Each structure stands twice: as structure tokens, then as C-alpha cells.
Kinemage of the C-alpha trace (Angstrom):
@kinemage 1
@onewidth
@group {chain A} dominant
@subgroup {mainchain}
@vectorlist {calphas} color= white
{ca met a 1} P 264.763 -63.231 -29.095
{ca asp a 2} L 263.803 -59.630 -29.258
{ca glu a 3} L 261.557 -58.334 -26.501
{ca glu a 4} L 258.388 -56.605 -27.578
{ca glu a 5} L 258.451 -52.965 -26.903
{ca cys a 6} L 255.793 -51.581 -24.441
{ca pro a 7} L 253.491 -49.164 -26.131
{ca lys a 8} L 253.886 -45.659 -24.957
{ca cys a 9} L 251.176 -44.388 -22.567
{ca glu a 10} L 249.222 -41.441 -23.629
{ca pro a 11} L 249.850 -38.338 -21.537
{ca gly a 12} L 247.217 -37.339 -18.930
{ca ala a 13} L 244.734 -39.341 -16.840
{ca pro a 14} L 243.007 -42.362 -18.269
{ca gly a 15} L 239.467 -41.988 -19.529
{ca trp a 16} L 237.788 -44.189 -16.862
{ca leu a 17} L 239.141 -42.080 -13.984
{ca ala a 18} L 236.742 -39.185 -14.618
{ca thr a 19} L 233.720 -41.488 -14.509
{ca phe a 20} L 234.977 -43.097 -11.263
{ca ala a 21} L 235.542 -39.686 -9.657
{ca asp a 22} L 232.046 -38.568 -10.590
{ca leu a 23} L 230.577 -41.741 -9.088
{ca met a 24} L 232.463 -41.280 -5.810
{ca ser a 25} L 231.337 -37.650 -5.588
{ca leu a 26} L 227.718 -38.637 -6.114
{ca leu a 27} L 227.946 -41.346 -3.426
{ca met a 28} L 229.479 -38.905 -0.955
{ca cys a 29} L 226.726 -36.351 -1.635
{ca phe a 30} L 224.096 -39.081 -1.187
{ca phe a 31} L 225.391 -40.114 2.258
{ca val a 32} L 225.780 -36.490 3.325
{ca leu a 33} L 222.139 -35.895 2.445
{ca leu a 34} L 221.118 -39.017 4.381
{ca leu a 35} L 223.006 -37.759 7.422
{ca ser a 36} L 221.482 -34.298 7.172
{ca phe a 37} L 217.944 -35.714 6.910
{ca ala a 38} L 218.388 -38.041 9.895
{ca thr a 39} L 216.847 -36.951 13.258
{ca leu a 40} L 217.662 -38.263 16.718
{ca asp a 41} L 214.775 -39.330 18.936
{ca gln a 42} L 216.152 -38.420 22.347
{ca ile a 43} L 213.440 -40.204 24.336
{ca arg a 44} L 213.852 -43.442 22.396
{ca phe a 45} L 217.650 -43.151 22.591
{ca lys a 46} L 217.487 -42.673 26.368
{ca lys a 47} L 215.232 -45.714 26.793
{ca met a 48} L 217.553 -47.770 24.602
{ca ala a 49} L 220.582 -46.656 26.636
{ca glu a 50} L 218.864 -47.589 29.917
{ca thr a 51} L 217.901 -50.978 28.483
{ca leu a 52} L 221.473 -51.651 27.368
{ca lys a 53} L 222.790 -50.524 30.752
{ca asp a 54} L 220.514 -52.954 32.589
{ca ala a 55} L 221.277 -55.739 30.095
{ca phe a 56} L 225.045 -55.407 30.541
{ca gly a 57} L 224.743 -55.146 34.338
{ca val a 58} L 225.970 -51.591 34.708
{ca gln a 59} L 225.204 -50.791 38.327
{ca arg a 60} L 226.414 -48.290 40.829
{ca glu a 61} L 228.576 -49.643 43.610
{ca ile a 62} L 227.882 -48.677 47.200
{ca pro a 63} L 230.662 -49.198 49.745
{ca val a 64} L 229.659 -51.210 52.797
{ca pro a 65} L 231.251 -50.539 56.175
{ca glu a 66} L 233.198 -53.318 57.814
{ca ile a 67} L 231.016 -55.874 59.565
{ca val a 68} L 231.287 -55.809 63.346
{ca lys a 69} L 233.108 -58.903 64.516
{ca gly a 70} L 231.388 -61.233 66.968
{ca val a 71} L 232.540 -62.499 70.345
{ca ser a 72} L 232.761 -66.032 69.036
{ca val a 73} L 235.888 -67.036 67.193
{ca ile a 74} L 233.958 -69.452 65.045
{ca lys a 75} L 231.002 -67.242 64.194
{ca gln a 76} L 232.449 -63.950 63.020
{ca glu a 77} L 229.141 -62.616 61.698
{ca phe a 78} L 227.562 -62.157 65.132
{ca ser a 79} L 227.430 -58.753 66.860
{ca pro a 80} L 229.078 -58.319 70.283
{ca ser a 81} L 226.331 -58.603 72.891
{ca thr a 82} L 225.443 -60.705 75.896
{ca val a 83} L 223.001 -62.656 73.785
{ca pro a 84} L 224.538 -63.491 70.381
{ca glu a 85} L 222.269 -62.334 67.609
{ca pro a 86} L 222.766 -62.360 63.842
{ca ser a 87} L 224.200 -59.149 62.490
{ca gln a 88} L 221.749 -56.999 60.548
{ca ile a 89} L 224.448 -55.863 58.094
{ca asp a 90} L 225.061 -57.978 55.025
{ca glu a 91} L 227.854 -57.445 52.576
{ca ile a 92} L 226.450 -55.851 49.441
{ca arg a 93} L 228.733 -54.783 46.670
{ca gln a 94} L 226.262 -53.733 43.969
{ca ile a 95} L 222.655 -52.682 43.859
{ca thr a 96} L 220.551 -51.769 40.885
{ca gln a 97} L 219.517 -48.187 40.264
{ca glu a 98} L 215.917 -49.227 39.691
{ca glu a 99} L 214.117 -47.965 42.818
{ca leu a 100} L 210.666 -47.415 41.391
{ca pro a 101} L 208.997 -50.405 43.135
{ca glu a 102} L 209.989 -49.018 46.542
{ca leu a 103} L 208.576 -45.607 45.650
{ca lys a 104} L 205.305 -47.172 44.501
{ca val a 105} L 204.992 -49.135 47.713
{ca glu a 106} L 205.599 -46.024 49.806
{ca glu a 107} L 203.069 -44.100 47.745
{ca lys a 108} L 200.538 -46.891 48.174
{ca phe a 109} L 201.036 -46.922 51.925
{ca ser a 110} L 200.765 -43.144 52.090
{ca lys a 111} L 197.485 -43.231 50.136
{ca glu a 112} L 196.088 -45.941 52.379
{ca glu a 113} L 197.128 -43.965 55.466
{ca ser a 114} L 195.487 -40.799 54.088
{ca lys a 115} L 192.283 -42.760 53.380
{ca glu a 116} L 192.273 -44.126 56.908
{ca asp a 117} L 192.841 -40.626 58.309
{ca ala a 118} L 189.957 -39.291 56.183
{ca lys a 119} L 187.695 -42.101 57.416
{ca asp a 120} L 188.639 -41.349 61.012
{ca thr a 121} L 187.892 -37.648 60.471
{ca gln a 122} L 184.488 -38.418 58.934
{ca thr a 123} L 183.683 -40.750 61.800
{ca glu a 124} L 184.570 -38.059 64.319
{ca glu a 125} L 182.441 -35.499 62.484
{ca lys a 126} L 179.464 -37.873 62.382
{ca thr a 127} L 179.914 -38.558 66.085
{ca gln a 128} L 179.978 -34.825 66.813
{ca asp a 129} L 176.866 -34.275 64.682
{ca lys a 130} L 175.046 -37.055 66.536
{ca thr a 131} L 176.118 -35.554 69.843
{ca gln a 132} L 174.863 -32.139 68.780
{ca asp a 133} L 171.577 -33.649 67.613
{ca gln a 134} L 171.160 -35.374 70.960
{ca thr a 135} L 171.910 -32.168 72.889
{ca gln a 136} L 169.651 -30.051 70.628
{ca asp a 137} L 166.289 -28.951 71.884
{ca pro a 138} L 163.587 -31.429 70.756
{ca leu a 139} L 161.329 -28.522 69.751
{ca glu a 140} L 164.023 -27.062 67.481
{ca thr a 141} L 164.691 -30.472 65.979
{ca gln a 142} L 161.025 -30.982 65.129
{ca leu a 143} L 160.847 -27.446 63.712
{ca glu a 144} L 163.805 -28.096 61.399
{ca gln a 145} L 162.323 -31.395 60.291
{ca ala a 146} L 158.975 -29.708 59.571
{ca arg a 147} L 160.696 -26.955 57.595
{ca ala a 148} L 162.697 -29.453 55.532
{ca arg a 149} L 159.513 -31.394 54.801
{ca ile a 150} L 157.647 -28.248 53.714
{ca leu a 151} L 160.489 -27.106 51.442
{ca ala a 152} L 160.571 -30.515 49.773
{ca glu a 153} L 156.807 -30.384 49.217
{ca val a 154} L 157.085 -26.838 47.809
{ca glu a 155} L 159.715 -27.933 45.288
{ca ala a 156} L 157.586 -30.927 44.292
{ca asp a 157} L 154.529 -28.668 43.789
{ca ala a 158} L 156.566 -26.263 41.646
{ca glu a 159} L 157.861 -29.112 39.483
{ca tyr a 160} L 154.292 -30.399 39.016
{ca ile a 161} L 153.105 -26.948 37.878
{ca arg a 162} L 156.078 -26.639 35.495
{ca glu a 163} L 155.103 -29.894 33.823
{ca leu a 164} L 151.465 -28.757 33.670
{ca leu a 165} L 152.368 -25.404 32.023
{ca gln a 166} L 155.326 -26.586 29.961
{ca asn a 167} L 154.056 -25.085 26.681
{ca glu a 168} L 153.328 -21.684 28.235
{ca ile a 169} L 156.743 -21.663 29.943
{ca glu a 170} L 158.494 -22.429 26.656
{ca gln a 171} L 156.566 -19.542 25.034
{ca asp a 172} L 157.732 -17.222 27.853
{ca ala a 173} L 154.135 -16.502 28.855
{ca val a 174} L 154.373 -18.007 32.362
{ca val a 175} L 157.236 -18.369 34.855
{ca val a 176} L 157.174 -20.776 37.812
{ca glu a 177} L 159.709 -20.434 40.623
{ca thr a 178} L 160.091 -21.013 44.350
{ca lys a 179} L 161.110 -18.612 47.091
{ca asp a 180} L 161.513 -19.892 50.640
{ca ala a 181} L 158.266 -21.793 51.353
{ca asn a 182} L 156.333 -20.184 48.494
{ca val a 183} L 155.528 -21.250 44.922
{ca ile a 184} L 155.226 -18.258 42.578
{ca ile a 185} L 153.319 -18.517 39.273
{ca arg a 186} L 154.097 -15.350 37.287
{ca ile a 187} L 151.647 -14.597 34.449
{ca lys a 188} L 152.976 -12.039 31.970
{ca glu a 189} L 150.746 -9.396 30.396
{ca lys a 190} L 151.558 -10.171 26.753
{ca ala a 191} L 149.664 -13.470 26.862
{ca ser a 192} L 146.942 -12.786 29.432
{ca phe a 193} L 145.775 -9.152 29.141
{ca leu a 194} L 145.522 -6.462 26.505
{ca ser a 195} L 147.363 -3.236 27.227
{ca gly a 196} L 145.384 -1.107 29.690
{ca arg a 197} L 142.653 -3.766 30.036
{ca ala a 198} L 141.714 -5.962 32.999
{ca glu a 199} L 139.783 -8.713 31.180
{ca leu a 200} L 141.586 -12.009 30.596
{ca asn a 201} L 142.142 -13.040 26.998
{ca gln a 202} L 139.815 -15.822 25.914
{ca gly a 203} L 142.752 -17.935 24.763
{ca phe a 204} L 144.296 -17.785 28.240
{ca leu a 205} L 141.280 -19.073 30.157
{ca asp a 206} L 142.340 -22.684 29.613
{ca val a 207} L 145.679 -21.920 31.291
{ca ile a 208} L 143.910 -20.457 34.340
{ca asp a 209} L 141.710 -23.566 34.518
{ca arg a 210} L 144.776 -25.804 34.626
{ca ile a 211} L 146.350 -23.598 37.292
{ca ser a 212} L 143.175 -23.730 39.411
{ca ala a 213} L 143.127 -27.527 39.154
{ca ala a 214} L 146.696 -27.641 40.439
{ca leu a 215} L 145.867 -25.193 43.267
{ca ala a 216} L 142.960 -27.363 44.372
{ca ala a 217} L 145.350 -30.284 44.884
{ca met a 218} L 147.744 -28.200 47.005
{ca ser a 219} L 147.530 -26.747 50.467
{ca gly a 220} L 148.489 -23.273 51.603
{ca arg a 221} L 147.284 -19.709 51.327
{ca ile a 222} L 146.875 -18.274 47.799
{ca val a 223} L 147.642 -14.595 47.162
{ca val a 224} L 146.943 -13.128 43.708
{ca ala a 225} L 148.834 -9.858 43.218
{ca gly a 226} L 148.654 -7.526 40.211
{ca his a 227} L 151.650 -5.436 39.103
{ca thr a 228} L 152.092 -2.636 36.538
{ca asp a 229} L 154.927 -0.499 35.195
{ca ser a 230} L 155.696 3.053 36.294
{ca ile a 231} L 153.844 4.808 33.460
{ca pro a 232} L 150.662 6.252 35.044
{ca ile a 233} L 147.279 5.406 33.569
{ca ser a 234} L 144.205 7.586 33.723
{ca asn a 235} L 141.110 6.872 31.694
{ca ala a 236} L 137.383 6.519 32.078
{ca arg a 237} L 137.663 3.111 33.749
{ca phe a 238} L 140.911 3.149 35.789
{ca arg a 239} L 141.969 6.135 37.821
{ca ser a 240} L 145.515 4.852 38.476
{ca asn a 241} L 147.835 1.877 38.221
{ca trp a 242} L 146.638 0.764 41.643
{ca glu a 243} L 143.119 0.216 40.340
{ca leu a 244} L 144.379 -1.484 37.151
{ca ser a 245} L 146.622 -3.925 39.046
{ca ala a 246} L 143.873 -4.763 41.554
{ca ser a 247} L 141.303 -5.282 38.768
{ca arg a 248} L 143.596 -7.717 36.933
{ca ala a 249} L 144.152 -9.686 40.135
{ca val a 250} L 140.394 -9.822 40.703
{ca ser a 251} L 139.862 -11.145 37.151
{ca val a 252} L 142.303 -13.991 37.797
{ca val a 253} L 140.705 -14.804 41.167
{ca glu a 254} L 137.198 -14.907 39.669
{ca glu a 255} L 138.381 -17.360 37.026
{ca ile a 256} L 140.120 -19.496 39.688
{ca met a 257} L 136.943 -19.522 41.796
{ca arg a 258} L 135.121 -21.321 38.986
{ca asn a 259} L 136.798 -24.413 40.431
{ca gly a 260} L 134.535 -25.283 43.333
{ca asp a 261} L 137.231 -27.333 45.089
{ca ile a 262} L 139.132 -24.212 46.190
{ca glu a 263} L 137.903 -22.642 49.435
{ca pro a 264} L 137.391 -18.857 49.200
{ca glu a 265} L 139.109 -18.465 52.573
{ca arg a 266} L 142.414 -19.466 50.977
{ca leu a 267} L 142.359 -16.631 48.431
{ca ala a 268} L 143.472 -13.008 48.784
{ca val a 269} L 143.771 -10.181 46.248
{ca glu a 270} L 146.471 -7.507 46.188
{ca gly a 271} L 147.084 -4.549 43.884
{ca arg a 272} L 150.752 -3.553 43.951
{ca ala a 273} L 150.868 -1.079 41.013
{ca asp a 274} L 154.575 -0.353 40.299
{ca thr a 275} L 155.869 -0.769 43.867
{ca val a 276} L 157.491 -4.208 43.344
{ca pro a 277} L 159.260 -4.062 39.949
{ca leu a 278} L 161.282 -6.967 38.607
{ca ala a 279} L 163.426 -4.706 36.403
{ca pro a 280} L 164.043 -0.954 35.986
{ca asn a 281} L 161.238 0.918 34.266
{ca asp a 282} L 163.589 2.732 31.882
{ca asn a 283} L 162.951 0.819 28.645
{ca pro a 284} L 159.969 -0.910 26.965
{ca ile a 285} L 161.336 -4.458 27.462
{ca asp a 286} L 161.752 -4.054 31.238
{ca arg a 287} L 158.398 -2.297 31.578
{ca ala a 288} L 156.721 -5.242 29.822
{ca glu a 289} L 158.463 -7.569 32.292
{ca asn a 290} L 157.008 -5.613 35.228
{ca arg a 291} L 153.421 -5.826 33.930
{ca arg a 292} L 152.298 -9.155 35.384
{ca val a 293} L 149.993 -11.034 37.761
{ca glu a 294} L 151.597 -13.295 40.368
{ca ile a 295} L 149.872 -16.238 42.061
{ca val a 296} L 151.756 -17.012 45.274
{ca ile a 297} L 151.034 -20.285 47.108
{ca ser a 298} L 152.363 -19.691 50.619
{ca arg a 299} L 153.250 -22.648 52.818
{ca gly a 300} L 154.795 -20.633 55.647
{ca glu a 301} L 151.666 -20.871 57.782
{ca asp a 302} L 151.844 -24.666 57.608
{ca ile a 303} L 155.201 -24.528 59.371
{ca leu a 304} L 153.739 -22.371 62.132
{ca glu a 305} L 150.806 -24.748 62.491
{ca gly a 306} L 153.264 -27.631 62.752
{ca val a 307} L 155.098 -25.827 65.525
{ca lys a 308} L 151.851 -25.164 67.365
{ca ala a 309} L 151.001 -28.865 67.124
{ca ile a 310} L 154.250 -29.779 68.884
{ca pro a 311} L 153.463 -30.348 72.566
{ca asp a 312} L 155.256 -28.185 75.071
{ca ala a 313} L 158.174 -29.781 76.843
{ca pro a 314} L 157.285 -30.947 80.335
{ca gln a 315} L 158.481 -28.558 83.005
{ca thr a 316} L 160.114 -30.027 86.060
{ca glu a 317} L 158.858 -28.699 89.325
{ca asn a 318} L 161.436 -27.461 91.786
{ca pro a 319} L 160.369 -28.464 95.292
{ca ala a 320} L 162.496 -25.692 96.754
{ca ile a 321} L 160.287 -23.040 95.193
{ca glu a 322} L 156.866 -22.690 96.739
């Protein structure tokens, strides 16, 4: 039987090999791109490595010195001493690297100790303050208490006047402030007086009435002082800034005196001209700030009266002195 002859292969590579090579090249390029786009999260990798290390029991080994042998042949774990006691050294081959709980405990104890030290320091300071208060002169103690009381009353009076003149304060027509034991009500010229005039504007009379009602409810000496800028004035009515400032203060006092509840003995008038400026008189804005009338409620005399009311400390007689 004749064998069939094998057909001759065509020279060159088969046709499917080119397609296979192209496919392999595309797959290689795809995985190379995936690798190039991948990023390594170092923090997450470190946490994962620590977790795997703890899970597989990877621990550092610490060598332990040889345990001291005991005097007893039977009990080898006792230390040599007259009174046998258990040895404080145990055989430990591995310990974990996790030492955070111990650090937290130490930190907690240190915080508690610092708090206790701070409490002890505060207690000592309070004790020293009490000792100083006990050794302080009773007259000085009563004087300080009277001063603190007066300052608190002054601040309360100022806050009451601020609420009473809230609209005028927001319009920058009136300023209320405190200085030592004094309440200062500063009335600016732009709302109360015309330039070079000493008569109060009719629209400002209601403000003065509210101020006088507040003054009647307060104690202390009342000083009304007029102030001008440094530009001199000379006309048929006012010879100088001194006369203008005094006349404006008098106008405010006369309006305040319409309230019959204010004793005339409490009031005083001062003309300061340009001797007490609030700002330099070198521009129109600062000069307008200096033109004002100030109502000062002084409570300093109340402190002195409180001191006078304090009885003198009894003097001990020395029998050796005749």
C-alpha cells in the first residue's frame, strides 16, 4: 500500500503567528501600563506589615540571665538568703514589641501627679493670701473693699447710661467711658452745638433730659467742662475760646438743672478751651473731635467719705510711758 505523501509546507511563518504575536505584545503593554499607574500607600503597607508580624508571632527575643540557684536542693528557684524567698526573676524568652499600654499608663500617672502638684501649689498660694489678709491692716482692707465696691458701681452706672443713649452712641454723637472712679459722658459738637455758638440744638434737648434723669439716680459730684480746638475765636459775643467753652458748659448745666431732683451743690462748671485736647489740632477731623462738652460724674469723694467713716483703730496704752 502506497503511503500518502505529506504536502509540502509553504516557506515562512504561518499566518496565525503574526496575530498571536500582536496579541502578546498588546497584553504586555497593558500590564506595563497597569504597573506604571499603580501607587504604593506606604502608611497602609506599614500597618499591614505590622499586623502580619503580630499575627505570625514575630517577636524580638531578649536573653535572660541565669537564675540564681537556691540553698535548697529541691527548690532551685529560691534565692540564697537566710529566709528563703521566691526569686523575682522569671524565665522569659520572648516579649512583644507592643509597649504602648505601658507608656499610656506612665503618661496617665505623670498627668495625675502634675495635677496634684498644681492643686498643692494653689492651696499654698491661697493659704499665703489668707495669711497676708489676716496680717493686713484692717483700715487698708476696708479701704480696698470700699474702692472695689465704688469701681463696680461706676461700671454699672456707665453701662446704664450706654443703654439709655444707645442711639446717640451709634450715631457717634455721644461717647460714654469710665476712668478710675469717674463716669465720663462726652457730648460732641456736631450734634449739640452750631459752630461758634453756645446754645444747645433743639433736637438735642431730649438727650440732655435723659442724661439729667440718669444723673439724678446716681451719687457723686458732677463737673461739666467745655472744650474747644486751638483755632482762636474773636467776635462780638465771645472774646476767646475760654469764654466759648465756659458758655457751652453753662448751657448744658442750665438744661440739667431743669430736673429738680439734682442738687445744685453737686454741679460745677469748667471752661478748658484747648488745654485738654483728645487729638492733635492739625487737621479738621481731629479739631472736630476736640470740640466737645464732657459731663464727669466723680465718685472719688465717696471713697474718701468711706475712709472717714471707718473708726480709728484702738490705741493700746503703754503703762511705762507717763
